[in-house]
PADO-928342 format. One line per field, with one value per residue: residue in three letters; x, y negated, z of N, C-alpha, C in turn. Coordinates in nm, 3 decimals. Atoms other than C-alpha are relative to their C-alpha. Example, Ala and Ser with C-alpha at 12.3 -4.5 7.8 and 13.67 -1.06 7.14 Angstrom:
# residues 2
rest <- [ALA, SER] .
n.px <- [0.089, -0.082] .
n.py <- [0.119, 0.119] .
n.pz <- [0.000, -0.006] .
ca.px <- [1.230, 1.367] .
ca.py <- [0.450, 0.106] .
ca.pz <- [0.780, 0.714] .
c.px <- [0.090, -0.077] .
c.py <- [-0.120, -0.109] .
c.pz <- [0.000, 0.073] .
//
This chain:
# residues 125
rest <- [MET, ASN, MET, LEU, PRO, VAL, PRO, VAL, THR, PRO, SER, SER, ALA, PRO, PRO, LEU, ALA, GLU, VAL, GLU, LEU, GLU, MET, ALA, LEU, GLN, ILE, ASN, ASP, ILE, ARG, ALA, GLN, GLY, PHE, ALA, ASP, SER, VAL, ARG, GLU, ALA, ALA, SER, ARG, ILE, GLY, GLY, HIS, VAL, LEU, PHE, ASP, LEU, PRO, CYS, PRO, SER, GLY, GLU, GLY, CYS, GLN, ARG, VAL, ALA, ALA, ILE, VAL, ALA, ALA, GLN, ASP, HIS, GLU, MET, GLN, VAL, LEU, LEU, VAL, ILE, LEU, ALA, ALA, ASP, GLY, LEU, SER, VAL, SER, THR, GLU, ASN, ALA, SER, ASP, SER, ASP, HIS, ALA, PHE, ALA, GLY, PHE, ALA, LEU, SER, HIS, ALA, ALA, LEU, SER, GLY, HIS, LEU, ALA, GLY, LEU, GLY, LEU, GLY, ALA, ALA, GLU] .
n.px <- [-0.030, 0.115, -0.045, 0.106, -0.035, -0.052, 0.090, -0.058, 0.064, -0.016, -0.044, 0.114, -0.023, 0.052, 0.132, -0.001, -0.007, -0.139, -0.071, 0.044, -0.059, -0.142, -0.009, 0.038, -0.111, -0.113, 0.028, -0.030, -0.137, 0.006, -0.092, 0.062, 0.133, 0.004, 0.059, 0.144, 0.076, -0.013, 0.085, 0.139, 0.033, 0.003, 0.122, 0.113, -0.003, 0.052, 0.132, -0.015, -0.028, -0.107, 0.042, -0.096, -0.138, -0.070, -0.142, -0.034, -0.076, -0.143, -0.035, 0.081, -0.067, 0.079, 0.028, 0.143, 0.089, 0.138, 0.095, 0.102, 0.108, 0.050, 0.092, -0.031, 0.101, 0.095, -0.067, -0.091, -0.143, -0.078, -0.136, -0.099, -0.101, -0.112, -0.109, -0.127, -0.087, -0.066, 0.093, 0.034, 0.064, 0.118, 0.047, 0.137, 0.029, 0.136, -0.007, 0.042, -0.112, -0.121, -0.043, -0.042, 0.051, 0.127, 0.098, 0.117, 0.066, 0.069, 0.119, 0.097, 0.047, 0.090, 0.123, 0.073, 0.052, 0.112, 0.111, 0.057, 0.068, 0.124, 0.093, 0.031, -0.063, -0.115, -0.051, -0.092, -0.138] .
n.py <- [0.061, -0.004, -0.015, 0.016, -0.063, 0.089, -0.005, -0.052, 0.057, -0.094, 0.061, 0.009, -0.063, 0.085, -0.042, -0.106, 0.061, 0.035, -0.126, -0.047, 0.088, -0.036, -0.126, 0.027, 0.073, -0.091, -0.079, 0.083, 0.039, 0.145, 0.038, -0.030, 0.059, 0.139, 0.020, 0.031, -0.120, -0.098, 0.043, -0.012, -0.143, -0.048, 0.055, -0.076, -0.135, 0.001, 0.064, 0.142, 0.083, 0.098, 0.140, 0.082, -0.046, 0.128, -0.001, 0.039, 0.125, -0.023, -0.017, -0.105, -0.128, -0.089, 0.053, 0.020, -0.050, -0.020, -0.028, -0.098, -0.019, -0.138, -0.023, -0.110, -0.008, 0.110, 0.128, 0.042, 0.005, 0.078, -0.054, 0.062, -0.084, 0.093, -0.050, 0.048, 0.077, -0.091, -0.027, -0.142, -0.052, 0.072, -0.026, 0.043, 0.056, 0.043, 0.147, 0.047, -0.013, 0.043, 0.140, 0.036, 0.131, -0.012, -0.076, 0.083, 0.025, -0.123, -0.016, 0.102, -0.036, -0.114, 0.046, 0.081, -0.089, -0.074, 0.093, 0.030, -0.121, -0.010, 0.101, -0.032, 0.102, -0.054, -0.129, 0.008, -0.016] .
n.pz <- [0.127, 0.090, 0.138, 0.098, 0.128, 0.103, 0.115, 0.122, 0.117, 0.111, 0.125, 0.090, 0.130, 0.107, 0.046, 0.100, 0.133, 0.026, 0.025, 0.132, 0.100, 0.011, 0.075, 0.139, 0.062, 0.021, 0.121, 0.117, 0.029, 0.017, 0.107, 0.129, 0.011, -0.044, -0.133, 0.008, 0.037, -0.108, -0.111, 0.044, 0.002, -0.139, -0.062, 0.055, -0.058, -0.137, 0.000, -0.028, 0.116, -0.017, -0.016, 0.074, 0.018, 0.016, -0.033, -0.137, -0.011, -0.023, -0.140, -0.062, 0.016, 0.085, 0.133, 0.019, -0.104, 0.044, -0.109, 0.036, -0.095, -0.002, -0.112, -0.091, -0.106, 0.023, -0.025, 0.105, -0.032, 0.097, -0.004, 0.086, 0.063, 0.018, 0.083, -0.056, 0.089, 0.095, 0.109, 0.007, -0.121, -0.046, -0.136, -0.021, -0.131, -0.024, -0.003, -0.133, -0.093, 0.070, -0.007, 0.134, 0.041, 0.071, -0.078, -0.026, 0.128, 0.038, -0.085, 0.041, 0.134, -0.015, -0.066, 0.096, 0.104, -0.060, -0.019, 0.131, 0.048, -0.076, 0.051, 0.139, 0.084, 0.073, -0.049, -0.114, 0.048] .
ca.px <- [9.284, 9.003, 9.069, 8.840, 8.818, 9.013, 8.779, 8.852, 8.780, 8.708, 8.886, 8.635, 8.620, 8.575, 8.220, 8.135, 8.088, 8.449, 8.580, 8.369, 8.497, 8.860, 8.801, 8.628, 8.917, 9.171, 9.002, 9.069, 9.399, 9.428, 9.724, 9.526, 9.178, 9.264, 9.159, 8.818, 8.700, 8.835, 8.655, 8.331, 8.337, 8.416, 8.133, 7.893, 8.001, 7.904, 7.578, 7.711, 7.782, 8.058, 7.994, 8.311, 8.664, 8.897, 9.268, 9.422, 9.547, 9.924, 10.077, 9.818, 10.051, 9.804, 9.713, 9.334, 9.049, 8.706, 8.401, 8.155, 7.816, 7.708, 7.423, 7.491, 7.216, 6.981, 7.237, 7.440, 7.817, 8.040, 8.378, 8.689, 8.917, 9.260, 9.512, 9.862, 10.131, 10.286, 9.974, 9.935, 9.829, 9.492, 9.351, 8.999, 8.866, 8.525, 8.463, 8.297, 8.620, 8.865, 9.070, 9.137, 9.086, 8.789, 8.609, 8.378, 8.305, 8.215, 7.976, 7.810, 7.784, 7.622, 7.373, 7.277, 7.240, 7.018, 6.807, 6.761, 6.673, 6.412, 6.258, 6.248, 6.478, 6.738, 6.918, 7.123, 7.428] .
ca.py <- [-10.432, -10.515, -10.384, -10.510, -10.319, -10.474, -10.573, -10.384, -10.567, -10.316, -10.387, -10.511, -10.293, -10.471, -10.471, -10.173, -10.403, -10.519, -10.162, -10.066, -10.370, -10.281, -9.929, -10.058, -10.296, -10.014, -9.831, -10.120, -10.204, -10.579, -10.599, -10.439, -10.577, -10.913, -11.050, -11.188, -10.868, -10.649, -10.854, -10.865, -10.487, -10.420, -10.651, -10.468, -10.131, -10.238, -10.403, -10.755, -11.046, -11.300, -11.652, -11.805, -11.732, -12.031, -12.106, -12.134, -12.473, -12.508, -12.400, -12.128, -11.849, -11.709, -11.747, -11.709, -11.656, -11.514, -11.499, -11.212, -11.178, -10.827, -10.708, -10.493, -10.383, -10.647, -10.922, -11.119, -11.063, -11.319, -11.172, -11.331, -11.153, -11.315, -11.256, -11.285, -11.506, -11.198, -11.168, -10.797, -10.742, -10.839, -10.867, -10.906, -11.108, -11.163, -11.535, -11.568, -11.466, -11.625, -11.941, -11.947, -12.286, -12.154, -11.965, -12.251, -12.331, -11.967, -11.955, -12.282, -12.170, -11.842, -12.016, -12.268, -11.997, -11.796, -12.101, -12.191, -11.831, -11.835, -12.149, -11.990, -12.262, -12.031, -11.704, -11.636, -11.583] .
ca.pz <- [14.312, 14.072, 13.724, 13.456, 13.132, 12.852, 12.571, 12.255, 11.936, 11.662, 11.339, 11.092, 10.787, 10.456, 10.319, 10.102, 9.803, 9.838, 9.853, 9.550, 9.361, 9.438, 9.308, 8.994, 8.928, 8.961, 8.674, 8.436, 8.270, 8.319, 8.083, 7.799, 7.875, 8.021, 8.358, 8.255, 8.086, 8.367, 8.631, 8.431, 8.380, 8.747, 8.858, 8.629, 8.771, 9.124, 9.017, 9.054, 8.825, 8.774, 8.904, 8.763, 8.644, 8.685, 8.687, 9.033, 9.145, 9.154, 9.480, 9.548, 9.431, 9.181, 8.815, 8.820, 9.062, 8.985, 9.209, 9.200, 9.364, 9.464, 9.684, 9.988, 10.225, 10.078, 10.148, 9.899, 9.915, 9.746, 9.661, 9.519, 9.274, 9.268, 8.990, 9.136, 8.988, 8.822, 8.604, 8.681, 9.040, 9.180, 9.528, 9.656, 9.946, 10.095, 10.034, 10.376, 10.550, 10.307, 10.338, 9.963, 9.798, 9.596, 9.876, 9.974, 9.610, 9.545, 9.841, 9.736, 9.374, 9.478, 9.708, 9.440, 9.174, 9.409, 9.488, 9.120, 9.035, 9.312, 9.162, 8.819, 8.681, 8.537, 8.573, 8.883, 8.664] .
c.px <- [-0.119, 0.050, -0.120, 0.040, 0.048, -0.093, 0.076, -0.078, 0.021, 0.047, -0.117, 0.038, -0.054, -0.139, 0.013, 0.012, 0.145, 0.083, -0.037, 0.061, 0.148, 0.017, -0.034, 0.110, 0.118, -0.018, 0.045, 0.149, -0.001, 0.090, -0.065, -0.133, -0.003, -0.075, -0.151, -0.083, 0.007, -0.091, -0.147, -0.045, -0.010, -0.125, -0.123, -0.009, -0.058, -0.135, 0.005, 0.016, 0.104, -0.061, 0.091, 0.134, 0.080, 0.149, 0.021, 0.071, 0.148, 0.026, -0.079, 0.065, -0.078, -0.023, -0.148, -0.075, -0.140, -0.085, -0.109, -0.105, -0.047, -0.091, 0.047, -0.101, -0.093, 0.058, 0.097, 0.143, 0.069, 0.145, 0.090, 0.093, 0.113, 0.110, 0.129, 0.082, 0.070, -0.090, -0.045, -0.077, -0.116, -0.028, -0.143, -0.014, -0.148, 0.006, -0.037, 0.115, 0.130, 0.033, 0.054, -0.068, -0.137, -0.109, -0.127, -0.078, -0.079, -0.127, -0.108, -0.061, -0.102, -0.133, -0.085, -0.061, -0.119, -0.122, -0.068, -0.074, -0.134, -0.105, -0.042, 0.062, 0.120, 0.042, 0.096, 0.144, 0.057] .
c.py <- [0.022, 0.007, -0.008, 0.070, -0.104, 0.009, 0.048, -0.059, 0.097, -0.075, -0.002, 0.058, -0.093, 0.049, 0.105, -0.058, -0.036, 0.124, 0.053, -0.085, 0.032, 0.127, -0.022, -0.075, 0.091, 0.084, -0.075, -0.028, -0.149, -0.047, 0.020, -0.075, -0.149, -0.012, -0.019, 0.124, 0.107, -0.034, 0.017, 0.147, 0.057, -0.050, 0.077, 0.139, 0.004, -0.070, -0.148, -0.079, -0.106, -0.139, -0.092, 0.072, -0.125, 0.015, -0.045, -0.135, 0.031, 0.006, 0.108, 0.138, 0.100, -0.067, -0.036, 0.052, 0.010, 0.026, 0.090, 0.002, 0.144, 0.014, 0.119, -0.005, -0.121, -0.136, -0.028, -0.002, -0.079, 0.041, -0.075, 0.107, -0.094, 0.069, -0.064, -0.074, 0.088, 0.036, 0.144, 0.049, -0.090, 0.036, -0.049, -0.052, -0.030, -0.152, -0.055, 0.000, -0.058, -0.146, -0.046, -0.131, 0.008, 0.072, -0.081, -0.029, 0.123, 0.020, -0.101, 0.032, 0.114, -0.043, -0.082, 0.086, 0.079, -0.088, -0.032, 0.119, 0.016, -0.100, 0.028, -0.100, 0.051, 0.131, -0.025, 0.015, -0.130] .
c.pz <- [-0.093, -0.144, -0.092, -0.128, -0.100, -0.120, -0.124, -0.116, -0.115, -0.125, -0.096, -0.135, -0.108, -0.042, -0.110, -0.141, -0.036, -0.032, -0.139, -0.111, -0.020, -0.081, -0.147, -0.073, -0.030, -0.125, -0.125, -0.012, -0.032, -0.113, -0.137, -0.018, 0.026, 0.131, -0.008, -0.031, 0.109, 0.117, -0.036, 0.002, 0.142, 0.071, -0.046, 0.062, 0.142, 0.009, 0.032, -0.128, 0.036, 0.011, -0.080, -0.007, -0.035, 0.026, 0.144, -0.001, 0.027, 0.150, 0.071, -0.014, -0.082, -0.134, -0.016, 0.122, -0.061, 0.124, -0.054, 0.109, -0.014, 0.121, 0.081, 0.113, -0.005, 0.037, -0.112, 0.055, -0.110, 0.018, -0.097, -0.056, -0.041, -0.080, 0.048, -0.105, -0.103, -0.118, -0.010, 0.122, 0.041, 0.145, 0.009, 0.143, 0.008, 0.017, 0.137, 0.101, -0.055, 0.027, -0.135, -0.041, -0.067, 0.080, 0.026, -0.126, -0.044, 0.081, -0.038, -0.135, 0.009, 0.063, -0.096, -0.110, 0.052, 0.018, -0.133, -0.057, 0.071, -0.045, -0.143, -0.097, -0.077, 0.060, 0.114, -0.044, -0.046] .
//
């Protein structure tokens, strides 16, 4: 009997930037500060910046979504911060792995901002 080893797929840990962002968001009181200010402050704490903060489309189960760009190991990480329908809880997702309606937009926005910054045509923010 020929027994081949079963391939083990390691669980992929979230990028460090995403973990740092989650921790930075936990420090803020979204109810007192508001979503936009909480996200902006958390992005600043991890050395990133906010690309956009927009209302979620109906049917997405959330109120708002923000995109943040942060550098990790000399690579750009685009992260989504999603404010739940309850207006209090937030979640984060790596835009590259997300199926959220704004994930593709966030990745395109980040790439365009980086390209324009490289041309000297404007800030990357």
